[in-house]
C-alpha positions as CSV (number, residue, x, y, z in Angstrom):
1,M,77.7,73.6,124.8
2,S,79.4,77.0,124.0
3,E,82.6,75.8,125.6
4,I,82.6,72.6,123.6
5,N,82.0,74.6,120.4
6,A,84.8,77.0,121.3
7,M,87.1,74.0,121.8
8,L,86.1,72.4,118.5
9,Q,86.7,75.7,116.7
10,E,90.2,76.1,118.3
11,T,91.1,72.5,117.3
12,L,89.9,73.0,113.8
13,V,92.0,76.2,113.4
14,T,95.0,74.3,114.8
15,W,94.5,71.4,112.3
16,I,94.3,73.9,109.4
17,R,97.4,75.8,110.5
18,T,99.4,72.5,110.7
19,G,98.2,71.2,107.4
20,I,96.2,68.3,108.8
21,I,93.1,69.7,107.1
22,D,93.5,71.2,103.6
23,V,91.2,74.2,103.1
24,T,92.2,74.9,99.5
25,V,90.0,77.5,98.0
26,S,87.7,76.3,95.3
27,A,88.1,77.3,91.7
28,G,85.2,79.7,92.0
29,C,87.0,81.8,94.5
30,F,89.1,84.8,93.8
31,G,92.6,83.5,94.7
32,L,95.8,85.5,94.4
33,S,96.1,88.7,92.2
34,A,99.3,90.7,91.8
35,A,98.7,94.4,92.6
36,M,101.0,95.1,89.7
37,T,103.6,97.8,90.1
38,T,104.0,99.9,87.0
39,P,107.4,100.2,85.3
40,F,108.4,103.7,84.1
41,R,111.1,104.9,81.8
42,S,113.5,107.6,83.0
43,N,111.2,110.2,81.5
44,E,108.3,108.8,83.5
45,A,106.5,107.3,80.5
46,V,105.0,103.9,81.2
47,D,107.3,101.1,80.0
48,L,104.7,99.0,78.2
49,S,107.0,96.1,77.2
50,R,108.3,95.7,80.7
51,M,104.7,95.8,82.1
52,A,103.5,93.1,79.7
53,E,106.4,90.9,80.5
54,H,105.9,91.4,84.2
55,A,102.2,90.6,84.0
56,K,103.1,87.3,82.1
57,W,105.6,86.4,84.8
58,C,103.1,87.0,87.6
59,L,100.5,84.9,85.9
60,S,102.9,82.0,85.3
61,N,104.2,82.0,88.9
62,G,101.1,81.5,90.9
63,C,98.7,84.5,90.3
64,A,95.2,83.9,89.0
65,S,95.1,87.5,87.8
66,V,96.9,90.8,87.8
67,T,95.4,94.0,89.1
68,V,96.5,97.1,87.2
69,F,96.4,100.8,88.2
70,G,96.0,100.1,91.9
71,T,97.9,101.8,94.8
72,T,101.1,99.8,94.2
73,G,100.8,100.5,90.5
74,E,100.7,104.3,91.0
75,G,97.3,104.2,89.2
76,A,96.2,107.6,90.4
77,S,99.0,109.1,88.3
78,I,98.0,107.3,85.1
79,G,95.5,109.0,82.9
80,I,93.0,107.6,80.4
81,S,95.4,107.5,77.5
82,G,98.1,105.7,79.5
83,R,95.6,103.2,80.8
84,E,94.4,102.5,77.3
85,Q,98.0,101.9,76.1
86,V,98.6,99.5,79.0
87,L,95.5,97.4,78.1
88,G,96.7,97.4,74.5
89,A,100.1,96.2,75.6
90,L,98.6,93.4,77.7
91,A,96.4,92.3,74.8
92,G,99.4,92.4,72.5
93,A,101.2,90.0,74.9
94,G,98.3,87.6,74.8
95,I,96.9,88.4,78.2
96,A,93.1,88.2,78.1
97,G,90.8,90.5,80.0
98,E,89.6,87.7,82.2
99,S,93.1,87.7,83.8
100,V,93.0,91.4,84.6
101,V,91.4,93.3,87.4
102,Y,91.2,97.1,86.7
103,C,91.5,99.6,89.5
104,V,89.3,102.7,89.0
105,A,90.9,105.7,90.7
106,A,88.9,108.8,90.3
107,S,87.1,111.5,92.3
108,S,84.6,112.5,89.7
109,V,81.7,110.3,88.6
110,H,82.4,111.0,84.9
111,E,86.1,110.0,85.2
112,A,85.2,106.8,87.1
113,L,82.7,106.0,84.4
114,A,85.3,106.5,81.6
115,Q,87.8,104.2,83.4
116,G,85.2,101.6,84.2
117,R,83.7,101.4,80.7
118,M,87.2,101.1,79.3
119,A,87.9,98.1,81.6
120,L,84.6,96.4,80.8
121,D,85.1,96.9,77.1
122,F,88.4,95.1,77.5
123,G,86.6,92.2,79.2
124,C,88.4,92.7,82.5
125,R,87.6,90.1,85.2
126,G,86.4,92.9,87.5
127,L,86.7,96.5,88.7
128,L,88.5,97.5,91.9
129,L,86.5,100.6,92.7
130,T,88.2,103.3,94.9
131,P,86.1,105.8,96.7
132,P,86.4,109.5,95.7
133,F,89.7,110.0,97.5
134,Y,90.1,113.8,97.0
135,F,87.1,114.6,99.3
136,K,87.7,114.3,103.0
137,G,85.2,114.1,105.9
138,V,82.4,112.7,103.8
139,S,79.5,110.8,105.2
140,D,78.2,107.3,104.4
141,E,75.2,108.9,102.8
142,G,77.5,110.9,100.5
143,L,79.6,107.9,99.6
144,F,76.4,105.8,98.9
145,S,75.3,108.5,96.5
146,W,78.7,108.6,94.7
147,F,79.0,104.9,94.3
148,S,75.3,104.6,93.3
149,S,75.8,107.3,90.6
150,V,78.8,105.5,89.1
151,L,77.1,102.1,89.0
152,E,73.7,103.4,87.9
153,K,75.3,105.4,85.0
154,M,77.4,102.3,84.1
155,G,74.1,100.5,83.5
156,S,73.7,96.9,82.5
157,V,77.3,96.4,81.7
158,A,78.4,96.9,85.4
159,R,79.7,93.7,86.9
160,G,82.4,92.2,89.1
161,V,82.8,95.4,91.3
162,I,85.2,95.1,94.2
163,L,84.9,97.9,96.7
164,Y,88.4,99.2,97.7
165,N,88.9,100.1,101.4
166,I,92.3,101.7,101.9
167,P,91.8,104.6,104.4
168,S,95.6,105.2,104.8
169,V,95.6,106.5,101.2
170,T,92.0,107.8,100.6
171,Q,91.3,109.0,104.2
172,I,87.9,107.4,103.7
173,S,86.9,104.3,105.5
174,L,84.1,102.1,104.0
175,S,81.9,101.2,107.0
176,I,80.5,97.7,107.3
177,E,77.0,99.3,107.1
178,L,77.8,101.2,103.9
179,I,79.0,98.0,102.3
180,D,75.9,96.2,103.4
181,R,73.7,98.9,101.9
182,L,75.6,99.0,98.6
183,K,75.5,95.2,98.1
184,K,71.8,95.2,98.7
185,Q,71.3,98.1,96.2
186,F,73.5,96.4,93.6
187,P,73.1,92.6,94.0
188,G,75.3,90.6,91.8
189,I,77.2,93.7,90.7
190,I,79.2,94.3,93.9
191,T,81.0,91.0,94.4
192,G,83.8,91.7,96.8
193,V,85.7,94.0,99.1
194,K,89.5,94.6,99.1
195,D,90.4,95.5,102.7
196,S,93.7,97.2,102.9
197,S,92.9,98.9,106.2
198,G,95.4,96.9,108.2
199,D,92.8,96.9,111.0
200,W,92.3,93.2,111.9
201,E,89.3,93.9,114.1
202,Y,87.6,95.6,111.1
203,T,88.6,92.7,108.8
204,Q,87.1,90.2,111.2
205,R,83.8,92.1,111.2
206,L,83.9,92.3,107.5
207,L,84.4,88.5,107.2
208,D,81.6,87.8,109.7
209,R,79.1,90.2,108.1
210,H,79.8,89.7,104.4
211,Q,80.5,86.0,103.7
212,D,78.5,86.3,100.5
213,L,81.2,88.6,99.1
214,A,84.7,87.9,98.1
215,I,86.7,89.5,101.0
216,L,90.2,90.1,99.8
217,I,93.0,90.8,102.4
218,G,95.3,93.6,101.4
219,D,97.7,93.3,104.4
220,E,99.6,90.1,103.8
221,R,100.3,89.7,107.5
222,Y,96.6,88.9,108.0
223,L,96.1,87.0,104.8
224,A,96.4,83.4,106.0
225,E,94.2,84.0,109.0
226,G,91.7,85.9,106.9
227,V,91.4,83.0,104.4
228,R,90.9,80.5,107.2
229,R,88.0,82.7,108.4
230,G,86.4,82.7,104.9
231,G,88.4,85.2,102.9
232,Q,88.7,84.4,99.2
233,G,92.3,85.5,98.6
234,A,94.2,88.7,98.1
235,I,95.3,91.5,95.7
236,S,98.8,91.7,96.9
237,G,101.8,94.0,96.3
238,L,104.2,91.3,97.3
239,A,102.9,89.1,94.6
240,N,105.1,91.2,92.3
241,V,108.0,89.6,94.0
242,C,107.2,86.2,95.5
243,P,103.8,84.9,94.3
244,D,104.9,81.3,94.7
245,F,105.4,81.8,98.4
246,L,102.2,83.9,98.8
247,R,99.9,81.4,96.9
248,P,99.6,79.0,99.9
249,L,98.5,81.8,102.1
250,A,95.9,83.0,99.6
251,M,94.7,79.6,98.6
252,N,95.1,77.4,101.7
253,G,95.3,79.8,104.6
254,Q,98.7,78.4,105.3
255,G,100.7,80.8,107.4
256,D,104.3,81.8,106.6
257,E,106.1,84.0,109.1
258,R,108.6,85.1,106.4
259,I,105.9,87.0,104.6
260,S,105.0,88.9,107.8
261,R,108.6,89.8,108.4
262,L,109.0,91.0,104.8
263,V,105.9,93.2,105.1
264,D,107.3,94.7,108.3
265,E,110.5,95.6,106.5
266,V,108.7,97.1,103.4
267,L,106.5,99.2,105.7
268,K,109.7,101.0,107.0
269,Y,109.7,102.8,103.6
270,P,107.2,104.3,101.2
271,V,105.6,101.1,100.0
272,T,105.5,101.5,96.3
273,P,109.2,102.4,95.8
274,A,110.1,99.6,98.3
275,V,108.2,97.0,96.3
276,K,109.8,98.3,93.1
277,A,113.2,97.9,94.8
278,L,112.3,94.2,95.5
279,V,111.3,93.7,91.9
280,A,114.5,95.3,90.7
281,H,116.4,92.9,93.0
282,R,114.5,89.9,91.8
283,T,115.0,90.7,88.1
284,G,118.4,92.3,88.3
285,D,116.9,95.2,86.3
286,A,117.5,98.6,87.9
287,A,115.0,100.2,85.6
288,W,112.3,98.9,88.0
289,L,113.5,101.5,90.5
290,N,111.9,104.3,88.4
291,V,108.8,105.9,89.9
292,R,106.5,108.6,88.7
293,S,106.3,111.9,90.5
294,P,105.5,112.7,93.3
295,F,107.2,109.5,94.4
296,L,111.0,109.4,94.7
297,R,113.3,106.4,94.2
298,I,114.3,104.5,97.2
299,S,118.0,105.1,98.0
300,A,120.6,102.6,96.8
301,A,121.5,101.6,100.3
302,D,117.9,101.0,101.3
303,A,117.3,99.0,98.1
304,D,120.3,96.8,98.9
305,R,119.1,96.3,102.4
306,L,115.7,95.1,101.3
307,G,117.3,92.8,98.8
308,S,119.5,91.3,101.4
309,I,116.6,90.8,103.8
310,F,114.6,89.1,101.0
311,D,117.5,86.8,100.2
312,H,117.9,85.9,103.8
313,L,114.2,85.1,104.3
314,F,113.8,83.1,101.1
315,A,117.2,81.5,100.8
316,E,115.5,78.2,99.8
317,R,114.6,79.8,96.5
318,K,118.2,79.4,95.4
């Protein structure tokens, strides 16, 4: 019987991959969110008008939401006042809070609370909650205490919390067991996990154990397979560039080798400046190359190389 089940599962996966079966994600699922890159002026001030226009472009080209202040958005470098200005600019451009996911990036409970309350006051769709990244070598027990302090102090307004697992940046890996404990402690408040570990074995365990949560795939190379296994979409840096090509992966689990190849090329550089180079190429606007310290601009030669690769991969766009 187990052999028959295995054969049926393999056949089902094949039918999904080839489009015989449509596994379009229902309206209640998360879908595709652009992990928005943040435009800066030459003096490193946030370029609010460019940011608002870029958010509108993402939302009109296949994204269900935009995620602000995340890793791709250099969010850890943007303070409370800058965050407030960004939300104001989005509101002024007619972008409602329900179209915005807000990344909380803080190591102190009080800073995390200030950011979270600002986002919820704005009516954001949810909070992408980063662990306290400054502290290294911490235990699951310590992380449970930190997350619990933030959510308990947030009180009854807490909602739509997506735990953010990105150990390459935070040096903290959210264990499957920690996630299980937190979701049981805060039922209905913790609604998802963004997994940017790039560890497919971990992602599979996450999908198997936490089907009741919205599991969002951060590494686009695993996105289609993750959706076919029950993932609910992605918060994606490449959605700044080609959301129309990413949407079938996030919504239908439809594979696209071009996306994997583009990710491989982007990962040859510091990711955020590389994504900005692709946005600059797409828009023809060199101001998108600006980054905030401690990042440095990607070189002109590397930016040209990435642009040429993008054009080659997605020639049909033209």
